[in-house]
Residue frames relative to the residue before (quaternion, step in Angstrom):
aa qw qx qy qz dx dy dz
M 1.0000 0.0000 0.0000 0.0000 0.00 0.00 0.00
K 0.2924 -0.7548 0.5671 0.1526 3.57 -0.84 1.02
K 0.0573 -0.7806 0.6224 0.0057 3.53 -1.13 0.78
K 0.4690 -0.6822 0.4878 0.2770 3.55 -1.09 0.67
L 0.0653 -0.7729 0.6310 0.0092 3.56 -1.12 0.83
T 0.1865 -0.7759 0.5942 0.1008 3.56 -0.86 0.95
L 0.0858 -0.7959 0.5992 0.0101 3.56 -0.85 1.04
K 0.2135 -0.7396 0.6207 0.1488 3.56 -1.16 0.62
M 0.1017 0.7930 -0.5869 0.1278 3.54 -0.72 1.17
N 0.6664 -0.4611 0.4056 0.4228 3.49 -1.37 0.21
K 0.5114 -0.6870 0.4168 0.3046 3.60 -0.79 0.98
F 0.6252 0.5349 -0.3477 0.4496 3.60 1.07 -0.61
V 0.6207 0.5225 -0.3347 0.4793 3.57 1.08 -0.71
I 0.6454 0.5208 -0.3177 0.4597 3.58 0.96 -0.85
E 0.6581 0.5137 -0.3102 0.4548 3.59 0.90 -0.90
K 0.6742 0.4821 -0.2938 0.4761 3.58 0.92 -0.91
A 0.6449 0.5233 -0.3174 0.4578 3.57 1.01 -0.81
K 0.6402 0.5161 -0.3258 0.4665 3.60 1.00 -0.77
K 0.6426 0.5101 -0.3206 0.4734 3.59 1.00 -0.80
Y 0.6421 0.5174 -0.3188 0.4674 3.56 0.98 -0.86
A 0.6543 0.5166 -0.3122 0.4556 3.59 0.89 -0.94
A 0.6551 0.5061 -0.3121 0.4662 3.58 0.95 -0.86
S 0.6621 0.5061 -0.3124 0.4559 3.60 0.97 -0.81
Q 0.6952 0.4419 -0.2576 0.5051 3.58 1.19 -0.55
K 0.3588 -0.7519 0.4658 0.2983 3.57 1.37 -0.11
R 0.5476 0.5473 -0.4176 0.4756 3.54 0.99 0.98
S 0.5061 -0.6236 0.4824 0.3497 3.54 -1.17 0.41
L 0.5921 -0.5685 0.4351 0.3700 3.54 -1.19 0.57
S 0.6105 0.5578 -0.3443 0.4446 3.58 1.05 -0.75
K 0.6738 0.4965 -0.2968 0.4599 3.58 0.92 -0.90
I 0.6374 0.5195 -0.3279 0.4651 3.59 1.02 -0.76
I 0.6662 0.4870 -0.3006 0.4782 3.58 0.92 -0.89
E 0.6307 0.5312 -0.3325 0.4577 3.59 0.99 -0.81
S 0.6598 0.5079 -0.3038 0.4631 3.59 0.92 -0.91
Y 0.6520 0.5164 -0.3111 0.4599 3.57 0.98 -0.85
L 0.6823 0.4773 -0.2933 0.4697 3.58 0.86 -0.94
Q 0.6239 0.5319 -0.3390 0.4614 3.57 1.06 -0.70
S 0.6608 0.4976 -0.3196 0.4621 3.60 0.94 -0.81
L 0.6233 0.5343 -0.3421 0.4571 3.59 1.07 -0.67
T 0.7211 0.4466 -0.2577 0.4628 3.56 0.85 -0.94
E 0.6379 0.5253 -0.3307 0.4559 3.61 1.15 -0.49
Q 0.5060 0.6589 -0.4301 0.3534 3.60 1.18 -0.34
Q 0.5939 0.5697 -0.3681 0.4326 3.58 1.11 -0.56
D 0.7371 0.4071 -0.2091 0.4971 3.56 1.10 -0.78
T 0.4740 0.7029 -0.4255 0.3166 3.56 1.29 -0.14
E 0.4857 -0.6677 0.4880 0.2830 3.52 -1.06 0.83
K 0.3112 -0.7002 0.6036 0.2201 3.52 -1.29 0.43
D 0.4532 -0.6550 0.5128 0.3203 3.55 -1.10 0.60
K 0.7581 -0.4180 0.2517 0.4327 3.57 -1.28 0.08
S 0.6740 0.4801 -0.3063 0.4705 3.60 1.12 -0.50
G 0.5653 -0.6264 0.3749 0.3840 3.59 1.27 0.00
I 0.4723 0.6672 -0.4453 0.3655 3.59 1.27 0.17
L 0.4435 -0.6941 0.5071 0.2538 3.56 -0.92 0.95
I 0.2145 -0.7746 0.5863 0.1013 3.57 -0.85 1.01
S 0.4261 -0.7316 0.4706 0.2486 3.58 -0.68 1.09
P 0.6308 -0.5425 0.3894 0.3951 3.61 -1.16 0.50
F 0.6183 0.5493 -0.3500 0.4399 3.60 1.04 -0.72
V 0.6724 0.4773 -0.2960 0.4820 3.58 0.89 -0.92
M 0.6224 0.5318 -0.3399 0.4630 3.60 1.01 -0.76
S 0.6481 0.5271 -0.3259 0.4427 3.60 1.03 -0.73
L 0.6265 0.5467 -0.3318 0.4456 3.60 1.19 -0.41
S 0.5026 0.6745 -0.4144 0.3474 3.56 1.24 -0.33
S 0.3653 -0.7446 0.5203 0.2035 3.57 -0.94 0.88
G 0.4762 -0.6741 0.4393 0.3547 3.57 1.21 -0.36
V 0.5514 0.5937 -0.3978 0.4305 3.59 1.28 -0.07
H 0.1629 -0.7846 0.5929 0.0790 3.56 -0.81 1.01
L 0.2456 -0.7843 0.5580 0.1149 3.57 -0.67 1.13
P 0.5510 -0.6055 0.4497 0.3572 3.58 -1.05 0.66
A 0.5963 -0.6136 0.3900 0.3404 3.57 -1.05 0.80
G 0.7609 0.3857 -0.2052 0.4797 3.61 0.97 -0.79
L 0.3299 0.7725 -0.4917 0.2295 3.61 1.20 0.30
D 0.2017 -0.7440 0.6268 0.1134 3.56 -0.90 1.00
F 0.2041 -0.8433 0.4852 0.1081 3.56 0.18 1.30
K 0.6088 0.5522 -0.3647 0.4375 3.60 1.08 -0.57
A 0.6718 0.4767 -0.2904 0.4870 3.57 0.92 -0.89
D 0.6336 0.5329 -0.3196 0.4609 3.57 1.01 -0.83
Y 0.6682 0.4881 -0.2922 0.4794 3.58 0.96 -0.86
A 0.6267 0.5277 -0.3347 0.4657 3.59 1.00 -0.80
N 0.6451 0.5060 -0.3183 0.4759 3.60 0.98 -0.81
H 0.6298 0.5367 -0.3238 0.4587 3.58 0.99 -0.81
I 0.6787 0.4837 -0.2884 0.4714 3.58 0.87 -0.94
A 0.6375 0.5265 -0.3258 0.4586 3.60 0.99 -0.83
E 0.6659 0.4883 -0.2953 0.4805 3.60 0.98 -0.81
K 0.6501 0.5448 -0.3143 0.4262 3.55 0.98 -0.88
Y 0.8002 0.2925 -0.1335 0.5063 3.59 0.91 -0.91
K 0.2302 0.7792 -0.5442 0.2091 3.62 1.02 0.73
């Protein structure tokens, strides 16, 4: 459900934000909504094993593929290249 929200901001910020939104081919409302959503989702964001907070944007980049802990990617890649160019 969409609801209207009125904001008061510096007019120069509004002008720059409108130009930015136009350059991104998105509405200013959608950009603000996305920003506020990312702020509120930070509370629910997972932490990695070291306890560092991972931003929603970085979480969205995840492919969902989990690699084995002992994977030797250099050796695996070398084997791939050797097979490819036999």
